[in-house]
N, C-alpha and C positions, 0 to 999 in steps of 0.2 A: 385574521387566522385563515389559512387556506383550507378549502373543503377537502377532506381526506378521502381518497378512493377506498372503497370497502372490499372490493372483490379481489384485486391484485394489481400487479404492475409488470410491464415488460422492462427488463433490466439489461444493460450492456456493460460488460467488464472490459476495460481497455488494457490489455497486457502488452507492454512495450519494452524494447531494449533502448539503451541510451544512444545518442546520435554519434558517438565516437567509438572506434574499435581499433585495437592494435592489429597490425598485419600479423597473421598467425605464423608461428614457427613451422618450418617444413621438417624440422628435426624430430621433435618428440611431442608436438602439440602444445607445449608450454609457451608462455609468454615471458620473454626476457629482454629487457630494454637494452642490454649490452651484447646480446647474442648476435653472431653473424647470420643466424637463421631468420632474422626479421629485418625490416627496413629501418634500421637504426632507431628503433623505438618511436617512430613517428606515428601520428594518429591520422586516420582518415575521417574527415569532417564532412558529413553528408546527411541528407534526409532519407536517402535510399541506400541501404547498405550494399546493394548490388552494383551501385554506380558511384564509387568514391570520386569526389571532385576536388578535394584539397587536403593538404597535410600541414600539421603544425608540430614543431619539435618540442620534446619534453623540457629542454632548457629555456624555452621562452617564458615570458611573463605569464604565470599560471592564471593570475586573476583575469587578465584580459582575454585569453582564449577560452578559459572556462566560462566566463560570462557570455562570450559569443556562442558557445555550444549550448548554454542554457537557453538562449533566445531561439536557437534552432530546434531545441527539444520542445519548447512551448509551441512552436509553429507545427511541428510534427504531431503533437498532441491535439492541437486545434483541428487539424485535418481529420484525425481519428474521431474526435467528438462529432464533427459534422457528419461523418459517415455513419457513426453509431446512432445519431439522432433520427436517421431515416427509419429505424426499426425499434427504437426504445425511447422511453420517456424518463428513465432513471439511468444515469451514466456514472460509472464508478472508475476512479483512477487509482493507480498504485501509489505506494508511499514515496514521498519526496520526488514526485514525477518531474518537477521543473529543473532538477539539478542531477548531476552525477551523485552516486552514493558516496559522499565525502567522508563518512564516519569510519572509513577503513584506517585512518590515522588521526592523530591528535594535532591539528594545526589551526592556530587562531585565524590564519588568513581565510579559512573557509567560512568563518562567521560572517564574512561580507555577503554571502548568499542571502542571509536573512534580511539584509537591507532592502531587498526587492519585494518584501512581503506585500506592501500596499499596492505596488505596481502589479504584482501577480494576482491579487484579489480583484483589481479592476479588470485585468485581462480576462480572467475566467468568468467574472460576472457578465461581461459583455458577450462571451461565447454562449453562456447559459441562456441569456435573453434572446440572442439571435437564433439559437436552435430550439428554443422553447422546451428545455429539458431541466429536470432537477439534476444537479451536478455535484458529486462528492469529490473534493480535491484534497490534497495532502501537501502542505506548504511549510517552509521554514520561517518561523515568525520571530522577529526581534520585537519584544514587548517593551523593553527599555534598554539602556546601555548596559551591557553585561548580563542581560536576562533574555533567554531564548527558549522557544518552545517548538516542538514537533506538532503542528496544528492541522487538523482536518477542518476545512471550511466548506459548508454545504450551501449551495445557491439554489434559490427557487427559480421557477420557469421565467419569472420577470426580471431575473438578475439580482434580486435582493438577497442579502445574506439571511438564510433561514436559521443558521446557528453555527456554533463552533464546538469542537472537542479538542482538548489538548492532551496528548499522549500521557497516560498516567504511569505506566510501568516502563522504565528506561533501562535497557541492557548495557552491559559493559563486558563484552567478550572479545576475543581476538578478532580484529578487523570489523568489529561492531562496537566501536568506542563511543556510544551515544551519550553516556553520562558526561563526557567532556563538553558536549554541545547543548544538551537539552535539559532544562529544568522540568521536573515532573509537573503534570497538569494540575489545575486547581478548579476545574469546572465540574468535577464529579462525573457520574455515569448517568447522564440524562439524555434520553432520545430526543432527536431533533425533529420537530413537527414540520412536515412538508405536505404538498398536495398529493403526493404518492404514498404517504404513510409516515408513521413515526419511525425514524431511522436510528437504530442503535449503533452509531458509528464509534468504533474503537480503532486502534492502530497497532499493527504488527505484534510486538512483544506482549501486548495486552492479550493476544489470542491464547497464551499459555496459562492464563489465570481464570479459572471458572467463576471466581467471585465477580469479575467485571461483567461477564455475560449475564450472570444471574441478576445482578442489580439492574442492568439495562432492561432485562425482561420484566422484572418486578415493577419497573417504572413505566412500563407500557410500550416497549419497543415492538414494532410489527415485524422487524427483521434485524439481523445482526450483520454488520459490514466491517471488514477488516482490510484497509489499504496496507500493503505488505512489501517488505524488501528482505527476502530470505533466499539463501543459496548455498551451494557447495564450495568447498575448496577442492581444486583439481587433485591435490595430493591424497584426498580421502579415497579409500577403496570403494568399489561399487556396492558392496554389501552395506557399508556405512551410509553411503548416499541414499540407498533404498530405505534404510531405517529412519533416516532423518525426514525424508519426504513423507513416508507413511505416518510418522509421529505427528508431523505438522498437520496433515489432513485429518488424522484420527481425532486429535484433541478438539479441533473445530467442529467436526461432525458430532462429537460428544456434546459440545455446547448447544448445538441445534437440537439434539435429542433431549437433553436434560431440561431445556427450556421450551420445547415444543415450538421452535421458531425456524423459519428459513434463514439461510446464512449465505453470504457472498464474501469470498476472499480474493483479492486482486494483487497479484505478485508481479515484480519486475522479471525480466528475462534477459539472458545474455551475459557475456563476460564483461566485468568492469575491473580494470587493473588498479592496484594500489600504487599510486604514483610516487609514494614515498619509500617503497620497498621493492627491489628488483624481484621479478618472478612471482609476486604475490597478487592476489585478486580474488574476487568472488564471482562464481558462475551462478547467477540468479536462475533458479530452476523453474520459473513460471508455474505451470499447473494450476493457474487460477481456476476457481470452481464455484459452483452454486449448488447447495444442497437444500432439501426440504426439511420439515420439522421432525422427520424420523431419520434424519441423516442420509437420506437417499440422494445420490448424485443426480442432479438435473442437467448439468453441463460441466465440462472440464476442458481446459486448454492444454496445449502441448508444453513440453519442457524446454523448447529451444526456438520458438517462433513468436514474432509479433502477431497478434490477432485480436479480434473483437469477439468476445464470447457472449452469446445471447441466451436468455432464459426467461420464462414467465414465472413470477412469484405469485402463488395463489394464497391469499391471506385466509380464505375460508378453511384451508387445511389445518391451520393452527388450532381453531376451535375443535375440528373433528378429531385431531390427534390428541389434544389435551383432554377431550371427553373420554377417550379410551385409555389414555396413560395420564392419570391425574396426579402428576408429581407435585404440583403446587398444593393440591388439597392435603397431601400427606406429609408435608414438611413439618418438622418438629422444632419450630423456631425458638422455643423456650430452652432448648438444649444446645444452641449454636454459639453460646458465649465464647467458647475457646477460640472461635475463628477470629476474635478481636485481639488475640495474643500472637506474638511473633512465633512462639514455639513452646510446646509443653504446657504443664499446669502451673 
C-alpha cells in the first residue's frame, strides 16, 4: 500500500478538444456536411488545430479513420501528460479521452472502440510510470462480449493500476445516448488509495447525484474527481447555455461544501459533430475547475481552449472546514430510510 501524502497535492487537469474538426461554415457558424459553406464535410486530422495536415471524407470507412484519430488523440494526450508532469504529481483526464464522444448516436460499430481497453491500459500505465505521476484516466471497457462499461482507471506512479471505478449513473438524453453503450457500474463508491491520497473518482453524470459524493466522502475520500463530457447545443439560446453551465458548476461545488472536500472536474472542450445527423453536434464547454471544501474556486479553465489547469489541493483544509461546519456530526441517519425508495412513501 503506498504511503499517502497528508498535506496536499499539486494537481493538473488536462482539458482537450478532439483531434478532428469540421471546416467551419462561413455562412452562419453552423456545421452542415452538405452545405456549400464548408469543405464538403471533410475533417482536418491533426495534432495542432492551427496546422491541419490531412483530410478524410465522411463517406470513408468510419472504423478505420476513427481508429486512426483515436491513436492521434492518445499521442496528443501523452504530450499533455508529459508537460503537466513537470508541475504536478496528480494528473486528471477528461471522460472518454481516447475517442471521440461517440454516444451522440446509437451505432453498434462504435462498440469496437472498447476492444482497445487493454491496449489503452498498457499505454497509459507506461506514461504514468515514465512521468512518475498518479494518473486518472477514463476508458471504454469491454468486460465481456456484449458487456461494456465507462471505466475510470487510476494508475500509481510506478504504472501499476491503483484501482478502477465503473460509472454508476448512465444518462439517456438527446445526443448523450450512453445507455445504449454502457452497463451501470458494479464496483460501488469506494475511494481509490494512491500515494497522493484517497481519490473519490466518479464520472460525469454521477456529478448530479449527491448520494454518490456523500458515500465517497463517508468511505474516506480525500477529494472528489469527475472526468466529464458535457456541452451545449448551438441551437440553445445564450441564456440557456449560461443556466446549464452554472447548474453544472453549482451542483459540484455543492458536493464539495456538503462533504467538506476539495473537488476537481475535468471537461472536454470544442465542437464534435454527430456524424449520423447533419448539422448536429455538441460544443463541449470546457470550464474545467478545482474548488476547495467551501466550494471556493481555486482554478478554472476557459470554455473554448485546450489547456492544462493547475491547482494545489490542501488536505488540511478539510479538517479545518469540517471543524467549523460539522455536517457529518449532525446527520440524522436514522431518518434517511426514504432515500432507499425510488419515490414517495
